[in-house]
N, C-alpha and C positions, 0 to 999 in steps of 0.2 A: 662512239665506241660500242661494239657489240655487247649486249647484256647476256650473260650466261643463262639467265632465266628464260630467254627466248629459245635457247637450245633445248632446255628441259621441256618446255611446252611443246616444241616440235616432236621430240622423241616420245614423250609419255602422254601428252594431251592431258585433259582433266581426269582426275581420279574420282571415282564415285564414292558414296558414303562408306563402302566396304574397303576402300583403298585400292580398287581395281581400275585399270585403264579400260577404255572402250575397245571393242573388237577390232576396229580398224587399225588402231595402233598396235595391238597385240599381234595381229596377223602379219604385219609387215616386218616385225623384228627378225623372224627366223626363216624367212623364205627369200629366194633369189628373185628379185624384181628389178629389171633393168631400168624402168622409169624411176623407181624410188632411188636406185643407185645414182642415176643422173641428177635427180633433184638434190641429193646430198652433196654431190660433187659441185653443182652450181652454187649452192648456198653456203657450203662449209669448207671447201677445199683450202681456202686461205687460212682459216682457223686451225685446220688440221696441221698445216705447215707451221703455223705459229706455235702450236702445242708441241710438235715434234722437235722444235728448236728451243723449247723451254721459255717461250715468250709469253706465257699466260700465268706466270707465278702469282699475280695479284688475284686471280680467281680463287686460289686455294685458301683464302682467308675465311671463306664460308663453306659449309658442307656442300651446298648445292653447286657452288662454283668448282669445288674439287671433283664432284661427280661429273660435271659437264666436261672438264678437261679429260677425265678418264674415258668418257664416251668418245671424245674426239680421237684419242689415242688407240682405243681398243675396238670400238664398234664402227665408227665412221670410216676408219682406214680400211676395214673389211668391205664396206660398201663401195668406196671410191676405187680401190685397187683390187677388186674381186678377181681371184684367179692368179694373181701375181705375187712375187716375193714382197713387194712393198706393203701388202696387206698385213704382214707380220713385223714390219720394220720397227714399229714403235712399241712392241709388246713388252720389252724389258722396262722401258720408261713407264709404261702404264702400270706394271706391277710395282714399281717403286712408288708411284703415286698412291696406289691402293694401300700399301703398307704404311705410308706416311699418314694417310687419312685415318686408318684404323688406330694408329698409335696415338692420334689426337682425339679419338672417339667421335670423329666426324660421321662415321657410318651410322652410329646409333641415333643421330639427329635427323636422319632421312626417313621418309615413308618406306614401308617394307619393300615395295616393288622397286623403288629406286636403289635401295640397299642391294637388292639382288643383282643389279647391273654394276654397282660399284665393285662387287666381288668377282665379276666376270673375268677380268684379266688373269686371275689365279687359275680359273678353269681352263683358260686358253694356254696355260704354260706347259712346257714339256719337261718341267722339273717336278719330281714326285712330291717334294716338300710343299710346293705351291698347291699341288692337287689335294694333298691331305688337308691343308688349311682351307681350301675352297669347300671341301665336303663338310668340314667342321663348321664353317660359317653358315652354310646353307642348312645344316641340321639345326643349328640354333635358331635361325630365322624361321624355318618352317614350323618348328615346335612351339614358337611363341605366338602363332596365329591359328585360328580354326576357321571352319566354314569354307566358303568359296576361295577366300584369300589364302587360307592355309593350304587348300588343294593346289592352287596356282603356284604357290611357293614350293610346294612339294615337287612340282615338275622341274623346277630349277635344281632341287636337290638330286633328283634322279639323273638329270643331265650331268651334274657334277660327278656323280658316282660312275656314270658311263665313261666320261672323259678320263677319270682316274684309272679305270680298268684298262683303258687303251695304253696309258703310260706305263702301268705295271707290266703289261704284256709285251709292249714293243720298245718302251723307252722314248718314244716320240709318236707323233701323229702321222701315220702313213699317208693319209689323204692330203698332206702338205708336200709330199715328196716331189711331185711334178713341179709345183710352183717354185719350190726352193732348189730345184735342180739336184735332188738327192736320188741316188739309185735305190730302188726298193728291193728288199730281200724276197726270197721265194715265199716265205710265210706272209709277208706284207702284201705281195701280189695276190695271193689266194684270198686274203682278207678283203682287199679292195674289189676283187672280182665278184665276191659274194654280196656286194652292195652295201656293206657296213661302212658308214662314213658319217661325217658331220659336214656342215656347210663349208667351213674353212677352219 
């Protein structure tokens, strides 16, 4: 049976004495890389499907396992199904898992960088209340660390604020419209034409 610790090792790699991942792992998180997408599909597609069908409940007994399931539902789906509607198909379930983990205090048991990814489904939500909670979580996280780690966590906070601003303005993420088959408004088209967007 697959050990969720292997999934966390794959995604984060070893953290240094400051709690930071190495550059190789950081760089591949937020860029489009076809080879990396293919590697995730090859290694983790079956687990993504298990998670989407709620077949990994036993992982949630431990904070790291809860995070691993959330990564499958929120991050790995975006790699495997990049550019298509299935990239977002497990978002609701991912948010449910986040709120469950937070209710149990599991987020507080994780290293800071891992906590940042546990909160990510809130940032990916098109509901303003989730966006508000995401900003609150990242504010607390960034404020509790200083130095390079604090700066790194501050980048997650800024991203959360940027995502929330889009939801406040449009009520949804215009850059998803094509994948989800949604017509764009005139204002959204102008926004997209000016190059303002996120990966997915």
